[in-house]
C-alpha positions in Angstrom: 120.4 147.7 104.8 121.0 143.9 104.4 124.0 142.8 102.4 121.8 140.7 100.2 118.6 142.7 99.9 117.1 142.3 96.4 117.8 145.0 93.8 115.1 147.6 93.1 112.6 146.5 90.5 113.5 148.4 87.3 113.2 147.5 83.6 114.7 149.3 80.6 113.5 148.8 77.1 115.2 149.5 73.7 114.0 148.5 70.3 112.2 145.1 70.9 114.2 144.1 74.0 113.7 144.6 77.7 116.5 144.5 80.3 115.3 143.3 83.8 117.4 145.2 86.3 116.0 143.5 89.3 118.9 141.1 88.6 122.5 142.3 88.3 123.9 142.9 84.8 127.6 143.1 83.9 128.6 145.7 81.3 131.9 144.6 79.7 134.2 147.5 78.5 135.3 147.4 74.9 137.6 150.3 74.1 138.3 150.6 70.4 140.8 153.4 71.0 144.6 153.6 70.8 145.0 155.6 74.0 142.5 154.5 76.7 144.2 154.4 80.1 144.3 150.6 80.7 143.8 148.9 77.4 144.4 151.3 74.6 145.3 149.8 71.3 144.4 146.2 72.3 141.0 146.0 70.6 141.0 148.7 67.9 141.1 146.2 65.1 137.6 144.9 64.3 138.5 141.2 64.5 140.1 141.7 67.9 137.2 143.8 69.1 134.7 141.1 68.1 136.7 138.3 69.6 137.0 140.2 72.9 133.3 140.9 72.8 132.5 137.2 72.3 134.8 136.3 75.2 133.1 138.8 77.5 129.6 137.5 76.5 130.8 134.0 77.3 132.0 135.1 80.7 128.6 136.6 81.6 128.4 140.1 80.2 124.9 141.1 79.0 125.9 144.6 77.9 129.0 145.6 75.9 130.0 149.2 76.3 131.9 150.4 73.1 134.0 153.5 73.3 135.8 155.2 70.5 137.3 158.2 72.4 139.2 158.2 75.7 137.8 160.4 78.5 140.9 160.2 80.6 142.5 163.6 81.5 144.6 165.1 78.6 143.4 162.4 76.1 143.7 163.3 72.4 140.7 165.0 70.8 139.0 162.7 68.3 137.1 164.0 65.3 133.5 163.0 64.7 134.5 161.1 61.5 137.3 159.2 63.2 135.1 158.3 66.2 132.4 157.0 63.8 135.1 155.0 61.8 136.2 153.4 65.1 132.9 152.3 66.5 130.5 151.7 63.6 132.4 148.8 62.0 132.7 147.1 65.4 129.0 147.5 66.1 128.1 146.1 62.6 130.5 143.1 63.1 129.2 142.3 66.5 125.6 142.4 65.3 126.5 140.0 62.5 128.5 137.6 64.6 126.9 137.8 68.1 123.4 137.3 69.4 120.9 140.1 69.0 120.1 139.5 72.7 123.4 141.2 73.6 122.9 144.8 74.5 125.3 147.3 72.9 126.1 150.5 74.6 128.0 153.4 73.0 130.2 155.5 75.3 130.1 158.8 73.5 129.0 162.4 74.0 128.8 163.2 70.3 125.2 163.1 69.0 126.4 162.4 65.4 128.4 159.4 66.6 125.4 158.2 68.6 123.1 158.5 65.6 125.5 156.5 63.4 125.9 153.9 66.2 122.2 153.6 66.7 121.6 153.1 62.9 124.3 150.3 63.1 122.5 148.5 66.0 123.4 150.2 69.3 120.8 150.0 72.1 122.0 152.3 74.9 123.7 155.8 75.0 126.3 156.0 77.7 127.2 159.7 78.0 129.7 161.0 80.6 128.6 164.5 79.8 124.9 163.7 80.5 123.6 165.0 77.1 125.1 168.5 77.5 126.5 168.8 74.0 124.4 170.7 71.5 121.6 168.5 70.1 122.3 165.5 72.3 119.2 165.6 74.5 117.0 166.3 71.5 118.5 163.3 69.7 118.1 161.0 72.8 114.4 161.9 72.9 114.0 161.3 69.2 115.8 157.9 69.3 113.8 156.9 72.4 116.7 154.8 73.7 118.0 154.2 77.3 120.4 156.9 78.3 123.1 156.7 81.0 123.4 160.2 82.6 126.7 160.5 84.4 127.6 163.1 87.1 130.7 165.1 86.1 131.7 168.7 86.5 133.4 170.5 83.6 135.4 168.5 81.1 138.0 165.8 81.6 140.6 168.5 81.2 139.1 170.7 83.9 137.2 168.3 86.2 139.9 167.8 88.8 139.8 171.6 89.6 136.1 171.3 90.3 136.2 168.5 92.9 134.9 170.7 95.8 131.7 169.7 97.6 129.8 170.6 100.7 128.5 167.0 101.0 129.5 164.9 98.0 126.4 162.6 98.2 123.9 165.4 98.5 125.6 167.5 95.8 125.9 164.6 93.3 122.3 163.7 94.0 121.1 167.3 93.5 123.2 167.8 90.3 121.9 164.6 88.8 118.4 165.5 89.6 118.8 168.9 88.0 120.2 167.3 84.9 117.3 164.8 84.8 114.8 167.7 85.0 116.5 169.5 82.1 116.6 166.5 79.7 113.0 165.3 80.5 111.7 168.8 79.7 113.4 168.4 76.3 111.6 165.1 75.8 113.7 162.3 77.2 111.4 159.8 79.0 112.1 159.1 82.7 111.7 155.4 82.1 114.7 155.6 79.7 117.1 157.1 82.2 119.9 155.2 84.1 122.0 157.3 86.5 125.8 157.0 86.9 127.4 158.7 90.0 130.6 159.3 88.0 133.4 157.7 89.9 136.7 159.0 88.6 135.2 162.3 87.4 135.6 165.5 89.4 136.1 163.6 92.7 139.1 163.0 94.9 140.0 160.1 97.2 137.8 161.3 100.1 134.9 161.9 97.8 135.2 158.4 96.4 135.3 156.9 99.9 132.1 158.8 100.9 130.3 158.0 97.7 131.1 154.3 97.7 130.1 153.8 101.3 126.9 155.8 101.0 125.8 155.0 97.4 122.5 153.7 98.5 121.4 157.3 99.2 121.1 157.8 95.5 118.3 155.2 95.3 115.9 157.9 96.5 116.1 159.4 93.0 114.1 156.5 91.7 116.2 155.5 88.8 118.3 152.4 88.0 122.0 152.9 88.6 125.2 152.0 86.7 128.4 151.7 88.6 131.8 152.1 86.9 135.1 152.2 88.8 137.1 149.5 87.0 140.9 150.1 87.1 140.5 153.8 88.0 142.9 156.0 90.0 140.9 155.7 93.3 141.6 152.0 93.4 145.3 152.7 93.0 145.1 155.2 95.9 143.3 152.5 98.0 146.1 150.0 97.4 148.9 152.6 97.9 147.4 153.4 101.4 147.1 149.7 102.3 150.6 149.6 103.9 151.4 146.4 102.0 154.4 147.0 99.8 153.4 144.2 97.3 150.2 145.9 96.2 151.2 149.6 96.9 152.2 150.3 93.3 150.0 148.8 90.6 149.4 149.1 86.9 145.7 149.5 85.9 145.3 145.9 85.0 146.4 144.8 88.5 143.5 146.6 90.2 140.7 144.1 89.1 140.4 142.4 92.5 139.8 145.6 94.4 137.6 146.8 91.6 135.5 143.7 91.9 135.1 144.2 95.6 133.9 147.8 95.0 131.4 146.4 92.4 129.9 144.2 95.1 129.7 147.1 97.5 127.8 149.0 94.8 125.6 146.1 94.0 124.5 145.7 97.6 123.5 149.4 97.6 121.3 149.1 94.6 123.5 149.4 91.5 122.0 147.0 88.9 124.7 147.4 86.3 128.4 146.9 87.0 130.8 148.2 84.3 134.1 146.3 84.3 137.1 145.4 82.2 137.3 142.0 83.9 134.0 140.3 83.3 135.0 136.8 84.4 136.1 138.0 87.8 133.1 140.2 88.3 130.8 137.4 87.3 132.2 135.1 90.0 131.5 137.7 92.7 128.0 138.4 91.3 127.2 134.7 91.2 128.0 134.5 95.0 126.0 137.6 95.8 123.0 136.4 93.8 122.9 133.0 95.4 123.2 134.5 98.9 120.5 137.0 98.1 118.2 134.1 96.9 119.0 132.2 100.1 118.1 135.1 102.3 115.1 136.3 100.3 113.7 133.2 98.7 
């Protein structure tokens, strides 16, 4: 596979908008939580959240992924009402102060939260549990919005005990395909589905190495792909194994360079959406990739 081969030709529609995924899109992370692993508490006030959203849009994000509940292991459980109170005012404020052309994604597994978010103006449902909660798949079909189905085993509290695979690529592919079959039988349209291989969820260091180096094998499923590895533990493990003392021990915010490199590896294997905390850095790398792709495939 060429380093600069064009992305697969996919389009996703929501409301009256269409997202052309034959070109890369950057999804900026906006956590409105007090306890997310790398930026908890920074943007949980509405004005700060909107300002950060505006900055990410300026830097090149076309999708903003808003999360009101942390999915890190041992995170505090958030009630439905509290999660709604965190995300809905932010969505409403962004819709008032930012362009309608910006796509808003909601990172939740709770169908009640998603319904409230959709009513407030959200465009995409990003679900780490792949619509497994009661009523989620039915609601996704009713709303007829794009849905990101992520691969995970168990729950964030149990997933690390389930990181056992015969062949991680084949197993992730098969389990995603099984879930796609289940939700489409309930009524979710295939053309609304985006897959997420689930980096950081029920996978260890070796699994991540295999998955990142062979991500292109998931293209055979025939769906657009979102890639999210920003600031996750695997990147810390990579740096700790580098043998370079200056980068061997890092805080989450210090992993953006290696995360950006991983994003480009995913992009060259067909991932059309890159989810990141550092939009500006990812945008620089994407700009280079896009121009080299245009040069090689005019």
